[in-house]
N, C-alpha and C positions, 0 to 999 in steps of 0.2 A: 405392015411393020412399022410404018411411021406412027400410026395410032398406038401400037404397042410401046414403041421407044418414047412417045410424049407422055404416056401413063407412067411408065418407070421413073422418068427424069422429075415429073410431077410428085410422085410418091417419095422420091430421095429428098426433094427440096422440102417438102412437108416434114418429113422426119428430122431433118437438120433444123428446120424451125423450132419445131417441138423440143428437141434437144436443147437448142439454144435457149428458147424460154425457161425450161427446168433448170439449167445452169444458172440462169440470172436469179432464179428464186432460191438458190442454195445459200444458207446463212453465211455471214462473214466467219472466218476462221477465229475461235476463241483465244484469247490471250493464255498464256501457260499460268497455271494454277501457282500462287506463291506458297509453298509449304513452310510451316514454322521450323525454322533453323535454330539448332543448338548454338548458344552463346557461351564460349568457353572462356571468356575475358575475366569473368568474377567468380569462378569456382562452378561446382555441380549445380543443377537444377535451374539455371537460367536459359532462357530463350530470347530470340530476336521477337518483337512485336512485329507481324507482318508489315512490310512497306516503310519500315522505321529503322534508324540505327539503335534503338532503345532496348535494352535487355530487361526482362521481368522474371520474376521467381515468385511462385505462390507457396505458402508454408502454412504450418499451424499444429494444432494438437486437438484431440477430443479426449475430454478427462470425465470420469465419473468418481465420486469420493463420498466417504461419509466420516464425519467428525464426532466423536463420542465425548461428551463433557463440555459441549459449547452450544449456544444459543445462535450463533451467525454464521459460522463456517467461514471465518476470516474475510467478510464481506465489509466490514466497517474498520473504522481507524481506531476502535478501541480494542484492547486485549479480549480475546474471544471468551474467556471464561471469568472476567473480572469486573463485569458492568452488568447493570439492571437485573434482567430476569435470571440470568444464570448465576451471576453473583449473589443474588438473593437465596439461592438454594432452597426453594420451596416447591409447592405444587405447580408453580407458573414456569418451573425451570425445564428447558428441554433436556433428555439424556443424549439425543443424537440430532444431528443436522446432516441432510444430504443435498448433494447439488451435482447437476450435469452442467459441463461446459464445453463449448465449441470456440476455439481461437483460430482467427483466419489473418495472416500478414501477407502484404504485398510489398515487394521490394523491387524498385526499378533504378536502373543506372544506365546513363549515356556518356560517352568518351566525347570531350569537347577540347578545344585548344587551351582551355583553363583548367583542365583536370576533369574529374568525373563529377557529374551532376547525379546525385542520388536522392530519391524519396523513398520514404518508409511508413507504411500504416500498419497498425495492429489493433484489432477489435475483437471484442469477445461477446458471446451470447451465452447467458447463464439462467438456469433454473434452479432455484434454490427452496429448501424448506422454511417455512416462515414458523411463527409462534403465536400464542395469545398472550396478552398482558391484561392485567387488571385494570377496570375503570374507576374504581373506587366506590361503585355503588353499593348501596346497603344490602343488595341481594347477591354480591359477589361476582357480578358480571365481569365479563372478559371482551376483549376486542383484538380481532386479527390485526397484526401487524406487519405482514408480509415478512420480508428478510430484515426488517429493522427492529431486531430483538434487543437493542441496547438503550436504555435510559440514559440520557445525556443530562446531567444536573446543571442547573443554572450556574453560569460561570466556568463551565467547562467547555472544552473545543468541541464544536460541532461536528458531528459525524461528516464524513467525506466518503461518498460511496465510490467504488469502482466506476460505476456507471448509473445513470437514472434508470428507475424501474418502479412498479408497483406491484402490489400483491393482490390476489383475487381469490374469492372462494368459489369452488367448482361446485357448482348446485348447492343443495342444502345438507351434504352429509358431513360438512366440517373438513372435507379434504382441502388442505391449503398448500399453496406454493406462490412463489415470487419470480417473475420473469425479469431479466434486466438486460441492457444493452452497454457495453462500455467501451470507451476509445481508450487504449493504454498508450500507443504512441503515433504520433503523425508529425514528420518532421522531414525538412529539405537540409542536404548537406551539399556544400559547393565551395570550393576554394579553402577548405579549412574551417569554415562556417556552419553550425548547426543551428537552424532556426524552427522552433516550434516545440512539440511534446515529446521529450527524450528524458532518458534518466540522467540524475543531476550529475554534473561534472564533480561534484563533491563526494559522491558514493563511492565506496569501494567495488571493484568490477563484480563481486559476488552479491553487491546490494545487502538484502536481509538474509541470504542464504549461503553462509560459508560452508554448510554441508547438510542443510535440513530443507524440509517441505513447510514447516511450520512457519506462519507469517508474523508471529507477535514477538520477535526478539527485540529486547533492548539493547542498548549498548552502541549505537550508531546510526547513521543516516540510512535511508533506504526509500527512494521513490521508485519502487518497481513498476508502477503504472505510469511514470513519465511525469515531468514537470514542464510547463512553458518555459522556453528560454531562448536567449541568444547568446551563441557562444562561439569563440574562435579556438581552435587547437593548433598549435605549431608543432611540427615533428622535426627534431633535430638529428635523427639518424641515430644508429647503435641502439634502438629501442627506447630512446628517450624523447618523452613527449610532455607539454604543458598546455594548460587551457586557461582561460578567462571567460567569465560566465556571468550574465545578468538574468536571474531566475525569478520567477513569479513567486511570491512569498505567500499569497492569499489562500492557495488550494492546501498545501501541505505543511507549511511551515509556521502557521500561528498556533503557539500552545496556549495563548490567553495574556491579556493585560488586564489584571483584575483589581477593582477597587474594593479594599477590605471593609470600608466604612458601610454599616448596615449588614455586615455578616452575622450570621447566626450559628449556634452549636448545630442546630438541625441541618443547615446547609453545609457546614464544614463536615459533619460525619455523614452527609449525602455526597461527598466528593467535591464540594465547591467551597473556596474559601471567600467569595465574595461574588459581585457582579462583574462580569465580563464587559469591558469597554474598548474593545478594539476599534480603532478609528478606520477611516478610508485608507485605501493603497496610496503610498507616497513614494516608496522606492522599492525596486525588485532587491532579491537578495544578491549580494556581490561575492562570487566564488573564484577562487584561484586554485590550481591543482598541478602538480608535477609527478609524473610517473616513470618508471624505469621497468622495461619489460626485458627479461634475459631468460636463457634456457633454464636456470635454476629456479625461476618465479617471478616475483614483481615485486616492487615497493612503491607506494603512493603516499604523498603527501597533501592534504587538503585544508583549506582556510575558507571561512566564509563570515560575511558581515550581515547583520539583520537589524532593519530599523523597526523599533517598537512605538508605534504611533499611536497615540490614545484619542478618544472622542472628547467627551465633557465630564466634568465632574457631576453635573446633574442634567436636568431634562433640556435645558437651553444652553445658547452660547454663552450668556452672561455668567454662567455658574462658573468659567473657567476651564482650563485643562493643564495637566502636566506637560513638561517639556519632552520632545522625543528623546529615546534613549537607545543609542546602538548596541547591539548584542553580538557576540562572536563565537565561533567554534572552530577547533582545530581537529583534524583526525589523521593518524597514520594507519596503514594498511600494509600487510606483509603476506605473501604467499611463497610457500616453498614446496618446490615439485621435486621429483625423481629422489624421494627419501628411500632410504635401503630396505623399508619393510615391504615393498611390493610395487610392481609395475602400476603406474597411474595413481598411486596414492600421493595425497596432498594434504598440507596444512594450511588454513587460512585464518589469520587473526587480524584484529583492529582494534583501536583504542581511541576515545575521543573526550575531549573536554569542552564543555560549552558555558556561556555567561550572558543570559538574556537571549538565549537561542535553543531553547529545549528540544526542539523537533530534531535537532541534528543527534540527539541522544535517545530520546524517548520517540521514536520515528512514528510515522503516521499510522500504522497498522497496529502498533503496540499501543499508541497513545500513552497519555501521561496523568490519567484518572483511573483510580483503582477503587471500587467499592465492592467488598466480599464479606458474606456473613458466614457464621458458623454456630457451632454449641459452645456452651459454656458450663463449667462444673462450679462456677462462683455462686454462692447463695445469693437470692434476690435477682439475679441476671437473667433476662428472658433468653439471651443468646449473645454471641460475640460479633465484633465488626472490626474490620480493618479499611479505613478511609482515608485515602490520600491523594493529592494532586500536585502537580508541578507546573504552573503557567511560565511564561517567558519572564513577566514582571508582575509585580503588585505595587499598590500606593494606597494612600488615603486622601479623601477630598483635602484640598489645599496643600498637598504635598507633592513630591518628585517620585518617579518610578524607582523602584529598587530591584534589581535583577535577581533571579534565581539561577544559582550555579549548578551544574551537574557533570558527572564525568562517568565513564562506563566503557566496557569492553565487550566483545564478542569474538568467538572463534569456533573451529570444528577441524577434527582430523577424519579423514575418509580413508579406509582401507578396501582394496578390492581383493577380495577372496579368489576369484577367478573372473573370466570374461562375462559371467552372467550374474554374479552376486557381488554387493558392496554394502559396507556398514559405516556409517558416521556417527561420531560422539560429538556432541556441541554443547556449547553454554554461553551464557550471557550474564552481564551484572550491570546495574546503573544505580548511581546514588543522586539524590536531589538535596539540595541544602538551600534553606531560606537564609535572607539576611537578618541582620540585628533588629532592623524596624519592624518587619513582620512578627518575629519572635515576641517583641516587647509588645505588640499591640494585641497578639493572641494570648501570650503566656507569661507576660510580666506582671509586676505588681499592679494590680488593678485592671489587668487585661481581660478581654473577653471571655476567655475560657476560665481562667483563674477565678474570675467572680462567678460567673454564670455556672460552672460545673464543678462543684466542690468534690465529686467523687474522682474527679482525676488525680492520681498521685504522681504523674509524670506527664509533662506538656512540651511536645516539641513537634513541629510540623515536617521535620525532615524524614526520609524514609528511603529504603533501599529496595531493589528489585533483583532476585536472583533466580536464574533459569537453567535447567540442564535438560538434555533430551538424547535420545538414540534413535536413528532411522536406519533401516535395512531396505535394500531395493533388490527386486529379482528382475532381469531383462532376459525373458527366455528366447525371444527373437527380436531381431533388429528395429528399435524405435517403439517397442511395447514394453512398459515397464510397471510393476506392481510394487507397492510400497506401503510400509507400516512406520508411522513416525510418532513417538510418545514423548510428550513434553511436560515437564513440571515447572510451575512458577511458584514463588514464595514472595510474598508483600511483608517485607520487615518495617513496621512502622514504630514509631518512637513515642508514642502516647501510652500510658498506663493508667489502669484504674477503671472506672466505670464513668459513662456518660448517660444523661436522661434527655432524651429529645423526641419529639415528633419527627417521624421520618417517612412522612406521606409520599415523598417522592419515589421512594423505592417500593417495588412491587409487592404489596400485601404485607409490609411490615408493620407493624402496631407501634404506637407511642409507647416506650418501655424503657426499662434500664438495661444497657449493654454492656458487657465487658469490651475494653478495646485491647485487640491483641492481634499477633501476627496470623495470616491465612495464607493457604495454599490452594492450586489446582491442578489438576492432572486431565490432559487432553491427548486423545488418541486419534490420529488422522490416517484412514486407509484410502488409498488411491490407486486407480488404474489409470494409466494414460498411454495414448498412442499419438506418436508424433508423424507428422507428413511432410 
């Protein structure tokens, strides 16, 4: 019995030892999983970043579209059908342009004792039809230009892409497209300050779009892809706010400071009245804004000051330079809601005047240079042309800057037929006026065009742009919209008669006699867009 008892006790001790060893080998209990929690402080779609008190929201859209009657599908700062290959209206003109785009935005917000700290980023990835332009070779050669379908004449504002990108030829079959990456917005907001790339404080809340998808409306400012700025906004309550902003002038607000000396008829009727001589950046644009938001709509008044700083008259410092010339702009915007024609119907209108600050009227995506060709019934004329441009200032060597004055307006009425369909009718107008010095140099007694172009019976560099359009949208399900946008543009130039000049800068246009007369363009934009 003693032996049996000893064996049982020994076995029990062994089992306890093994059990203790196994217990010692068990892993430490894991921490509770931190699940993503909904953040209800800033509206739908926000979540807490795990382990922080910062809320984040992801958003964006995917878009597929085709534009008929344009070579660029709204990717440049020139009007889509009034420049380069498309304005030439010949065999180098695209009949359509296609594009696919993904937009991604990231919105973060953190509550602090000083108020909410917000950051916002918005970027786009695009794939756009390119086109071919003439190389000027004797055998009629062409070269692929990616999405860069617009020829910018000497003296005109340089194109500003939404984002940098390049084109590529896929294989050897001639299929062409261009990919690009763009940054629209990237800014920090804190204690009333906005720092970074955001929509200008000068712009109306609807920027370029009072009711349209078409990007090229004149008649107001429109930094739809943002402009670098440092601004402060004060909220006085009752829907009243005011802002002051210092904004980068170099990206979207320089229409040109042009030296008329050395201008030629070929250059003028290619869209350039001289050599562009913009100097280095000296001052940002200074912007002030007051806005009233109410249940009936809103009213906004904006002012801006723009420094025109020129380089030199010639190739070196000793040639001298004109003094700086400050330009300015003022804009009024009005939105009327709850009108009796239907629920959600709205009227948006704005009007602007500029003096030496042209881009606040002829905004970046519309441009201020138009070169369009057409047919002519005039005997001896090869065709017809309208070529106009509006820089910020002009001058001659040894002289001072003279500002270009402009005024314009844009607006739209949007009607909702039902929860799924709406239609907007929209329009815009802008006028550019040169000063007496420029008109004397070009068209006065002994002027450049008066002497050099005897076929001209009327000589005046002023011009008007008129635009009207209609868009219909269908939203069959939430956040999925199909739209068709038809826009007509008229270039009303003030020259008359004929010009004879070599226009080699324009794709495939020969040196010949052209009638100068007004031109028109028609663009249809078809779009499908899924927001998320």
